[in-house]
C-alpha positions in Angstrom: 0.0 0.0 0.0 2.8 2.4 0.9 4.6 1.4 -2.3 1.5 2.4 -4.4 1.3 5.8 -2.6 5.0 6.5 -3.2 4.7 5.5 -6.9 1.6 7.7 -7.3 3.4 10.7 -5.7 6.5 10.2 -7.9 4.3 10.1 -11.0 2.5 13.3 -10.0 5.7 15.0 -9.3 7.0 14.1 -12.7 3.8 15.4 -14.4 4.1 18.7 -12.5 7.8 19.0 -13.5 6.9 18.4 -17.1 4.1 21.1 -17.0 6.2 23.8 -15.3 7.8 26.4 -17.6 11.6 26.5 -17.6 13.1 28.9 -15.1 14.3 32.2 -16.7 17.5 33.6 -15.4 16.9 37.3 -14.6 19.7 39.6 -15.6 20.9 42.5 -13.4 18.6 45.5 -13.1 19.5 48.4 -15.5 21.8 50.9 -13.9 22.1 54.6 -14.9 18.8 54.7 -16.7 17.2 58.2 -16.6 13.5 58.9 -17.6 12.7 62.5 -18.5 10.4 64.7 -20.6 10.5 68.1 -22.4 7.9 70.2 -24.1 7.5 73.4 -26.1 4.3 75.4 -26.7 3.5 78.3 -29.0 0.4 80.5 -29.5 -1.0 80.7 -33.0 -3.9 82.9 -34.1 -7.0 80.8 -35.0 -7.5 81.1 -38.7 -10.8 79.3 -39.3 -14.3 80.6 -38.4 -17.5 78.5 -38.6 -20.9 80.0 -38.2 -24.0 77.9 -38.0 -27.3 79.6 -39.0 -30.6 78.0 -37.9 -34.3 78.5 -38.0 -37.3 76.8 -36.4 -40.9 76.6 -37.7 -44.0 75.1 -36.1 -47.5 74.4 -37.4 -50.4 71.9 -37.6 -49.4 70.5 -41.0 -46.1 68.7 -41.6 -45.9 69.6 -45.2 -46.5 73.3 -44.5 -43.7 73.3 -41.9 -41.3 71.6 -44.1 -42.1 74.0 -47.0 -41.4 77.0 -44.7 -38.1 75.5 -43.5 -37.0 74.8 -47.1 -37.9 78.4 -48.2 -36.0 79.9 -45.4 -33.0 77.6 -46.1 -33.0 78.2 -49.8 -33.1 81.9 -49.4 -30.1 81.9 -47.0 -28.2 79.4 -49.1 -28.7 81.6 -52.2 -27.3 84.6 -50.4 -24.3 82.7 -49.1 -23.5 81.2 -52.5 -23.1 84.7 -53.9 -19.9 85.2 -51.9 -18.7 81.6 -51.6 -15.1 80.9 -52.4 -13.4 77.5 -51.9 -11.3 77.5 -48.7 -12.0 81.1 -47.9 -15.9 80.9 -47.5 -17.4 77.4 -47.8 -21.1 76.8 -47.6 -23.0 73.6 -46.6 -26.4 72.7 -45.4 -26.6 71.3 -41.8 -29.2 69.6 -39.8 -32.8 69.5 -41.3 -35.3 67.7 -39.1 -39.1 67.5 -38.7 -40.7 65.9 -35.7 -44.3 65.7 -34.2 -45.4 67.6 -31.2 -47.8 65.9 -28.8 -50.2 67.3 -26.2 -50.5 65.4 -23.0 -54.1 65.6 -21.6 -54.9 65.1 -17.9 -56.3 61.7 -18.8 -56.1 59.5 -21.8 -53.5 59.1 -24.5 -51.3 61.9 -25.8 -52.6 63.4 -29.1 -50.8 65.0 -32.1 -50.7 68.7 -31.5 -48.6 69.8 -34.5 -45.2 69.6 -36.0 -41.8 71.3 -35.2 -38.9 71.5 -37.6 -35.4 73.0 -37.7 -32.9 73.7 -40.5 -29.3 74.7 -40.4 -26.8 76.3 -42.8 -23.0 76.2 -42.0 -20.6 78.7 -43.3 -16.9 78.2 -42.7 -13.6 79.6 -44.0 -10.5 81.7 -43.5 -12.1 85.0 -44.6 -13.6 85.9 -41.3 -14.5 89.5 -42.3 -16.6 88.2 -45.3 -18.3 85.6 -43.1 -19.1 88.4 -40.6 -20.5 90.6 -43.3 -22.6 87.7 -44.7 -24.2 87.2 -41.4 -25.8 90.6 -41.7 -27.3 89.7 -45.1 -29.0 86.4 -44.1 -32.4 87.4 -42.7 -34.4 84.2 -42.9 -32.1 82.4 -40.3 -30.4 83.5 -37.1 -26.9 82.7 -35.8 -27.1 79.5 -33.7 -23.4 78.7 -33.0 -20.0 80.3 -33.6 -16.7 78.5 -33.5 -13.1 79.6 -34.0 -10.3 77.0 -34.5 -6.8 76.5 -35.9 -6.5 74.8 -39.3 -4.3 71.8 -39.7 -2.3 73.8 -42.3 -1.6 76.5 -39.8 -0.6 74.0 -37.2 1.8 72.2 -39.6 3.6 75.5 -40.2 4.8 75.7 -36.6 4.9 72.0 -35.8 8.4 71.3 -37.2 9.8 74.3 -35.3 8.4 73.4 -31.9 9.2 69.7 -32.3 12.9 70.7 -33.0 12.9 72.9 -30.0 11.4 70.2 -27.8 14.0 67.7 -28.9 16.7 70.2 -28.2 15.4 70.7 -24.7 15.2 67.0 -24.2 18.8 66.5 -25.2 20.0 69.4 -23.1 18.2 68.0 -20.1 19.7 64.5 -20.7 23.2 65.9 -20.9 22.8 68.2 -17.9 21.3 65.5 -15.7 23.9 62.9 -16.7 26.7 65.3 -15.8 25.0 66.0 -12.4 24.8 62.3 -11.7 28.6 61.9 -12.4 28.4 60.5 -15.9 30.3 61.7 -19.0 27.3 61.4 -21.4 24.3 59.4 -22.5 22.7 57.3 -25.2 19.0 57.3 -26.0 17.2 54.1 -25.0 13.7 55.0 -26.1 11.9 58.2 -27.0 8.4 59.4 -28.0 7.5 62.6 -29.8 3.9 63.9 -29.9 2.1 67.1 -30.8 -1.2 68.5 -29.9 -4.1 68.4 -32.4 -5.7 71.9 -32.2 -7.3 71.5 -35.6 -9.8 69.0 -34.4 -13.4 69.8 -33.4 -13.8 72.3 -30.6 -16.8 73.4 -28.5 -18.9 76.0 -30.2 -20.3 79.1 -28.6 -24.2 79.1 -28.6 -26.0 82.4 -29.2 -29.5 83.3 -28.2 -31.9 83.6 -31.2 -32.3 87.3 -30.6 -28.6 88.0 -30.1 -28.2 89.1 -33.7 -30.8 91.3 -35.3 -31.4 91.1 -39.0 -29.0 93.3 -41.0 -26.3 93.2 -38.3 -22.8 92.0 -39.2 -21.0 89.6 -36.9 -18.0 91.1 -35.1 -15.1 88.6 -35.3 -12.2 88.2 -32.9 -10.5 84.7 -33.4 -8.2 84.6 -30.3 -5.3 82.2 -30.0 -4.7 78.5 -30.0 -1.8 76.7 -28.3 0.2 74.1 -30.3 2.4 71.9 -28.1 5.2 69.4 -28.9 6.3 66.8 -26.2 9.3 64.5 -26.1 9.5 61.9 -23.4 11.5 58.7 -22.9 14.6 57.3 -21.3 18.4 57.5 -21.7 21.3 55.3 -20.6 23.8 57.5 -18.8 27.4 56.5 -19.5 
């Protein structure tokens, strides 16, 4: 009986040994590795303006409401196309929706009480002055949203410069810190370079429907955007 138990234990031990991964010899921990980061930022004037015009109509008949929205949009679109220029003042239609409106009585099921619809026209481009003047000539819609942002072209113009500066700062830091730690120099182990993306979508400022009266041009003031380049990684001090 004891012999059987010993044989079973030996067999299980052999299976466990076969199933275990081979031991991996761990080398010595790296010595003289320094992690650091450096960044550079620059302010650039936002060069794109997007204005969204909108209008809302209500009525008992869906076709009538839709026709009113279309008439308002067509009139505004025709006015905008007069001054449209590719890249400088681009025009496109935005949201166009029509949905039912229900009345909720004290008792019983809700009943259809009419229709509400909205239409949008988006004007975007580099010619902010022209866009501002156009806003005063569109009378069938009001300004719903205004957004300023930096184009990718403008960002690319400064990107190479700030990346080079960030790399120079990173190398200067590495050399200085290596010297402070008693080393003669360094070699780069790994490094990552990244830049911000200010050209992407940004929150838009909403305006009250009565904020701009018909015939009033929109005052434009683009402000600044910040483009940032960051370098981070590690070096081996020597």
